[in-house]
C-alpha positions as CSV (number, residue, x, y, z in Angstrom):
1,X,106.2,-157.2,2.6
2,X,104.7,-155.4,5.6
3,X,106.8,-155.7,8.7
4,X,106.3,-154.5,12.3
5,X,108.9,-153.2,14.8
6,X,110.0,-155.7,17.4
7,X,107.8,-155.4,20.5
8,X,109.4,-153.6,23.3
9,X,106.6,-151.7,25.1
10,X,102.8,-152.0,25.3
11,X,102.2,-149.7,22.3
12,X,104.3,-152.1,20.2
13,X,101.7,-154.8,21.1
14,X,98.5,-152.9,20.8
15,X,97.1,-149.6,19.4
16,X,94.7,-148.5,22.1
17,X,93.3,-145.7,20.0
18,X,92.5,-145.2,16.3
19,X,91.1,-141.7,17.0
20,X,93.3,-140.1,14.4
21,X,91.4,-141.9,11.7
22,X,88.2,-139.9,12.5
23,X,87.2,-136.3,12.1
24,X,85.4,-135.0,15.2
25,X,82.7,-132.6,14.1
26,X,80.0,-130.6,15.7
27,X,76.5,-131.4,14.3
28,X,75.2,-129.1,11.6
29,X,72.5,-126.6,12.6
30,X,69.9,-128.6,10.6
31,X,69.8,-131.8,8.7
32,X,67.8,-134.8,7.6
33,X,67.6,-138.5,8.4
34,X,65.6,-141.0,6.4
35,X,65.2,-143.9,8.7
36,X,66.5,-145.8,11.7
37,X,67.4,-149.5,11.4
38,X,67.5,-151.6,14.6
39,X,68.8,-155.2,14.6
40,X,67.1,-156.3,17.8
41,X,67.0,-159.5,19.9
42,X,65.7,-158.3,23.2
43,X,62.1,-158.1,24.3
44,X,60.1,-155.3,22.6
45,X,60.5,-152.8,25.4
46,X,64.2,-152.5,24.4
47,X,62.9,-150.6,21.4
48,X,61.4,-147.8,23.4
49,X,64.2,-145.3,23.1
50,X,64.6,-146.0,19.4
51,X,60.8,-145.6,18.8
52,X,60.7,-142.4,20.7
53,X,63.6,-141.1,18.6
54,X,61.8,-142.2,15.3
55,X,58.6,-140.5,16.5
56,X,60.3,-137.3,17.3
57,X,62.1,-137.3,13.9
58,X,58.9,-138.3,12.1
59,X,60.8,-141.1,10.4
60,X,60.2,-144.8,10.2
61,X,62.0,-147.4,12.2
62,X,63.0,-150.8,10.8
63,X,63.1,-153.5,13.4
64,X,64.9,-156.7,12.4
65,X,63.7,-159.2,15.1
66,X,65.2,-162.5,16.4
67,X,65.7,-163.9,19.9
68,X,63.2,-162.5,22.3
69,X,62.1,-159.8,19.9
70,X,58.9,-160.4,18.0
71,X,57.6,-158.3,15.1
72,X,54.0,-158.2,16.3
73,X,55.2,-156.9,19.7
74,X,57.4,-154.3,18.1
75,X,54.4,-153.1,16.0
76,X,52.2,-152.9,19.0
77,X,54.7,-150.9,20.9
78,X,55.2,-148.6,17.9
79,X,51.5,-147.9,17.8
80,X,51.6,-147.0,21.5
81,X,54.4,-144.6,20.8
82,X,52.6,-143.2,17.7
83,X,55.7,-144.2,15.7
84,X,56.0,-145.7,12.2
85,X,57.6,-149.1,12.0
86,X,58.5,-151.9,9.6
87,X,59.1,-155.1,11.6
88,X,60.5,-158.4,10.3
89,X,60.6,-161.7,12.1
90,X,63.8,-163.6,11.4
91,X,63.3,-166.5,13.8
92,X,62.7,-169.4,11.5
93,X,63.6,-167.9,8.1
94,X,66.7,-166.4,6.5
95,X,66.9,-163.9,3.7
96,X,68.0,-165.2,0.3
97,X,71.5,-163.8,0.4
98,X,74.6,-165.1,-1.3
99,X,77.0,-167.5,0.4
100,X,80.2,-165.8,1.6
101,X,83.7,-167.2,1.4
102,X,84.5,-165.8,4.8
103,X,81.9,-168.0,6.4
104,X,83.6,-171.1,4.9
105,X,87.0,-170.0,6.1
106,X,85.8,-169.3,9.6
107,X,83.8,-172.5,9.8
108,X,86.6,-174.7,8.5
109,X,88.9,-173.3,11.1
110,X,86.4,-174.3,13.8
111,X,85.2,-170.8,14.7
112,X,81.5,-171.1,14.7
113,X,79.2,-168.1,14.0
114,X,77.3,-167.1,17.2
115,X,75.2,-164.2,16.1
116,X,72.8,-163.0,13.4
117,X,73.8,-159.4,13.8
118,X,75.7,-159.2,10.5
119,X,72.8,-160.8,8.6
120,X,70.4,-158.2,10.0
121,X,72.7,-155.3,9.1
122,X,73.1,-156.6,5.6
123,X,69.4,-157.0,5.3
124,X,69.1,-153.4,6.6
125,X,71.4,-152.2,3.8
126,X,69.2,-153.9,1.1
127,X,66.0,-152.6,2.6
128,X,67.4,-149.1,2.7
129,X,68.6,-149.3,-0.9
130,X,65.1,-150.5,-2.1
131,X,63.5,-147.6,-0.2
132,X,65.9,-145.0,-1.7
133,X,67.1,-143.9,1.7
134,X,70.5,-142.2,1.6
135,X,70.8,-141.2,5.3
136,X,70.2,-144.1,7.6
137,X,71.1,-144.6,11.3
138,X,72.0,-148.1,12.4
139,X,71.1,-148.2,16.1
140,X,71.5,-151.1,18.5
141,X,68.7,-151.7,21.0
142,X,70.9,-151.0,24.0
143,X,71.7,-147.5,23.0
144,X,69.8,-144.5,24.4
145,X,70.3,-140.7,24.9
146,X,70.3,-139.8,21.2
147,X,69.0,-136.2,20.6
148,X,66.8,-135.8,17.5
149,X,68.1,-132.4,16.3
150,X,71.7,-133.4,17.1
151,X,71.3,-136.6,15.1
152,X,69.8,-134.9,12.1
153,X,72.7,-132.4,12.2
154,X,75.2,-135.2,12.4
155,X,73.6,-136.9,9.4
156,X,74.1,-133.7,7.4
157,X,77.9,-134.4,7.3
158,X,77.2,-137.2,4.8
159,X,76.0,-134.5,2.4
160,X,79.6,-133.5,1.8
161,X,80.4,-136.8,0.2
162,X,83.7,-136.9,2.2
163,X,82.7,-139.5,4.8
164,X,81.7,-143.1,4.4
165,X,80.1,-143.0,7.9
166,X,79.4,-140.7,10.8
167,X,79.4,-142.4,14.1
168,X,77.9,-141.0,17.3
169,X,80.2,-140.2,20.2
170,X,79.6,-142.6,23.1
171,X,79.2,-140.8,26.4
172,X,78.1,-143.9,28.3
173,X,79.6,-147.3,29.0
174,X,82.7,-147.9,26.9
175,X,81.9,-150.3,24.0
176,X,85.0,-152.4,23.5
177,X,86.0,-156.0,23.0
178,X,86.6,-158.1,26.2
179,X,90.4,-157.9,25.7
180,X,90.2,-154.1,25.4
181,X,88.1,-153.8,28.5
182,X,90.7,-155.9,30.3
183,X,93.4,-153.7,29.0
184,X,91.6,-150.7,30.5
185,X,91.0,-152.5,33.8
186,X,94.8,-152.9,34.3
187,X,95.3,-149.1,34.0
188,X,95.9,-148.6,30.3
189,X,94.4,-145.7,28.4
190,X,92.1,-147.7,26.1
191,X,90.0,-145.6,23.7
192,X,86.8,-146.4,21.8
193,X,86.0,-146.1,18.1
194,X,82.8,-145.6,16.1
195,X,80.7,-148.7,15.5
196,X,77.6,-150.1,14.0
197,X,75.7,-149.6,17.3
198,X,75.1,-146.0,16.4
199,X,76.4,-145.1,12.9
200,X,74.9,-143.1,10.1
201,X,75.6,-144.2,6.6
202,X,74.5,-143.7,3.0
203,X,73.3,-147.1,1.8
204,X,73.0,-145.9,-1.8
205,X,76.7,-144.9,-1.9
206,X,78.4,-147.8,-0.1
207,X,79.4,-151.1,-1.8
208,X,80.5,-152.6,1.5
209,X,78.8,-155.2,3.7
210,X,79.0,-156.7,7.2
211,X,80.9,-160.1,7.3
212,X,79.7,-162.7,9.8
213,X,82.4,-162.1,12.4
214,X,83.0,-160.1,15.5
215,X,83.9,-156.4,14.6
216,X,81.8,-156.7,11.5
217,X,81.3,-153.0,11.6
218,X,85.0,-152.3,11.4
219,X,85.1,-154.5,8.3
220,X,82.2,-152.7,6.9
221,X,84.0,-149.3,7.3
222,X,87.0,-150.7,5.5
223,X,85.0,-152.3,2.7
224,X,84.9,-149.2,0.6
225,X,88.7,-149.1,0.4
226,X,91.3,-146.5,1.1
227,X,91.7,-143.6,1.8
228,X,89.7,-144.1,4.9
229,X,87.4,-141.2,5.8
230,X,84.9,-141.3,8.6
231,X,83.6,-138.8,11.2
232,X,82.2,-138.7,14.7
233,X,79.4,-136.2,15.5
234,X,76.5,-136.1,17.9
235,X,76.2,-138.2,21.1
236,X,74.6,-141.3,22.4
237,X,74.8,-143.4,25.5
238,X,75.7,-147.1,25.6
239,X,73.9,-148.9,28.4
240,X,76.3,-150.7,30.8
241,X,77.0,-154.4,30.6
242,X,79.5,-156.8,32.2
243,X,82.0,-157.8,29.5
244,X,83.5,-160.4,31.8
245,X,80.2,-162.2,32.6
246,X,81.2,-165.3,30.7
247,X,84.5,-166.4,29.2
248,X,82.7,-167.5,26.1
249,X,82.3,-163.9,25.1
250,X,86.1,-163.5,24.8
251,X,86.3,-166.8,23.0
252,X,83.8,-165.7,20.4
253,X,85.4,-162.3,19.9
254,X,89.1,-163.3,19.6
255,X,89.3,-164.1,15.9
256,X,87.4,-161.0,14.8
257,X,89.2,-158.8,17.2
258,X,92.6,-160.1,16.1
259,X,91.8,-159.5,12.4
260,X,90.2,-156.1,12.9
261,X,93.0,-154.8,15.1
262,X,95.5,-156.1,12.6
263,X,93.8,-154.4,9.7
264,X,93.5,-151.1,11.5
265,X,97.1,-151.4,12.7
266,X,98.1,-151.2,9.0
267,X,95.6,-148.4,8.4
268,X,97.2,-146.5,11.3
269,X,100.5,-146.6,9.3
270,X,98.9,-145.5,6.0
271,X,99.0,-149.0,4.5
272,X,96.4,-150.8,2.5
273,X,94.8,-153.2,5.0
274,X,94.1,-155.8,2.4
275,X,97.8,-156.1,1.5
276,X,99.0,-157.8,4.7
277,X,101.1,-160.9,3.9
278,X,101.2,-164.1,6.0
279,X,104.5,-162.7,7.4
280,X,102.7,-159.6,8.6
281,X,100.0,-161.7,10.2
282,X,102.7,-163.9,11.9
283,X,104.2,-160.8,13.5
284,X,100.8,-159.4,14.5
285,X,99.5,-162.7,16.0
286,X,102.7,-162.9,18.0
287,X,102.0,-159.4,19.3
288,X,98.4,-160.2,20.1
289,X,99.4,-163.2,22.2
290,X,102.1,-161.1,24.0
291,X,99.4,-158.5,24.7
292,X,97.1,-161.2,26.3
293,X,100.0,-162.4,28.4
294,X,100.9,-158.9,29.5
295,X,97.4,-158.0,30.5
296,X,96.9,-161.3,32.3
297,X,100.1,-160.7,34.3
298,X,98.8,-157.2,35.4
299,X,95.3,-158.1,36.6
300,X,96.2,-159.0,40.2
301,X,98.2,-155.8,40.6
302,X,95.5,-153.4,39.3
303,X,92.2,-155.1,40.1
304,X,91.6,-155.2,43.9
305,X,88.1,-156.8,43.8
306,X,88.9,-160.6,43.9
307,X,85.7,-161.7,42.1
308,X,86.2,-159.2,39.3
309,X,89.9,-160.1,38.9
310,X,88.9,-163.8,38.7
311,X,86.4,-163.1,35.9
312,X,88.8,-160.9,34.0
313,X,91.5,-163.6,34.2
314,X,89.0,-166.2,33.1
315,X,88.1,-164.2,30.0
316,X,91.7,-163.5,29.1
317,X,92.5,-167.2,29.4
318,X,89.6,-167.9,27.1
319,X,90.9,-165.4,24.6
320,X,94.3,-167.1,24.8
321,X,92.7,-170.5,24.2
322,X,91.0,-169.2,21.1
323,X,94.2,-167.4,19.9
324,X,96.1,-170.7,20.0
325,X,94.0,-171.7,16.9
326,X,94.5,-168.5,15.0
327,X,97.3,-168.9,12.6
328,X,98.9,-166.3,10.3
329,X,97.6,-168.2,7.3
330,X,94.1,-168.2,8.7
331,X,94.2,-164.4,9.0
332,X,95.6,-164.0,5.5
333,X,93.1,-166.5,4.1
334,X,90.2,-164.6,5.8
335,X,91.3,-161.3,4.4
336,X,91.6,-162.7,0.9
337,X,88.1,-164.3,1.2
338,X,86.7,-161.0,2.5
339,X,87.9,-159.2,-0.7
340,X,86.2,-161.9,-2.7
341,X,83.0,-161.4,-0.7
342,X,83.1,-157.7,-1.4
343,X,82.9,-158.6,-5.1
344,X,80.1,-161.0,-4.4
345,X,78.2,-158.4,-2.5
346,X,78.7,-155.8,-5.2
347,X,77.3,-158.3,-7.8
348,X,74.2,-158.7,-5.5
349,X,73.8,-154.9,-5.4
350,X,73.9,-154.7,-9.1
351,X,71.1,-157.3,-9.4
352,X,69.2,-155.6,-6.6
353,X,69.2,-152.3,-8.4
354,X,65.8,-153.1,-10.1
355,X,64.2,-153.5,-6.6
356,X,62.8,-150.1,-5.8
357,X,60.2,-150.6,-3.0
358,X,60.3,-152.3,0.4
359,X,57.6,-154.7,-0.7
360,X,59.7,-155.8,-3.7
361,X,62.7,-156.1,-1.5
362,X,61.0,-158.5,1.0
363,X,59.6,-160.6,-1.9
364,X,63.1,-160.8,-3.5
365,X,64.6,-161.8,-0.2
366,X,62.0,-164.5,0.5
367,X,60.6,-162.5,3.5
368,X,57.3,-161.4,2.1
369,X,55.4,-163.4,4.7
370,X,57.2,-162.3,7.8
371,X,57.1,-158.5,7.8
372,X,54.5,-156.0,8.9
373,X,54.2,-152.3,9.3
374,X,52.2,-149.9,11.5
375,X,51.1,-147.5,8.7
376,X,49.4,-147.7,5.4
377,X,51.9,-146.0,3.0
378,X,55.3,-147.5,2.3
379,X,57.9,-145.6,4.3
380,X,59.9,-144.8,1.2
381,X,57.1,-142.5,0.0
């Protein structure tokens, strides 16, 4: 049974950094990237930095569109940038993907899914496999400042076979959960980790997928098991945003943040994250709630702007409200369902092995009528 030390200080409540799990590497002098995959929901102009990067690299961009994003607008912008693009509209259709046990667990517990980000990233994995791409950059549409040569050199680290992913180092606005942003706001030394917003992977090597929950990228990184090996190389800039703009953000993040931080807590101690018992999760949920109480109690001392303090406290109270419904058994059940889903995804990959072009992939996924491209030849050629 995995147990935790009794909480005495803030580090006993929260691991503010998982930096030791990563190898920080300088980009190689030369390298190759096959494609850029962008799950986008903002208007087409949000793709401008990614399209410029794709053009400069001479590689295709795959835009997976929902929300304000429209495939036809993405294609038009790509033509203006002289960039190659494959764009897919996901507004009224969903790919033919298997049902996941984790979705049922989360839904039964009353935590509704609020984003299609995981669906898009899983679709990106399948498109990349069909195209035969072994070095793909997942890039969010609010990331900029990626240098083409540096990116290609960072991708070259995958060639060693040692790393399951190479994340770009964020030199812009810190990309954390709401609770971690609040922790930083009260004077704590909160670090950041690599994430799906700017991460290079080998879709042909991984058997992992993105579950439909906040911190889906952390789950993806864990899905190929232990030992955990990932790297950070190259740079990018996360555009700024207000993590405390609405308490709903904290509500939506709390289950995924609790689960991911718990799994990585075990990983920090060299333990198998999938082996956590209900007793472990009871200890960890207790610590999570103590962390929320601690940060909430420190806001007025450390945040002098009254309006900002009010919004931070509102977000923390929203997180506390969501945490009240997170039980040790829910956490344990989710992790068990996640391991089942990894097998389900692996079975899908085995069936998908015969799909060897992008056209066939879209047909297989029921998306043959909602994709377009800005060039004649398939990007896998």
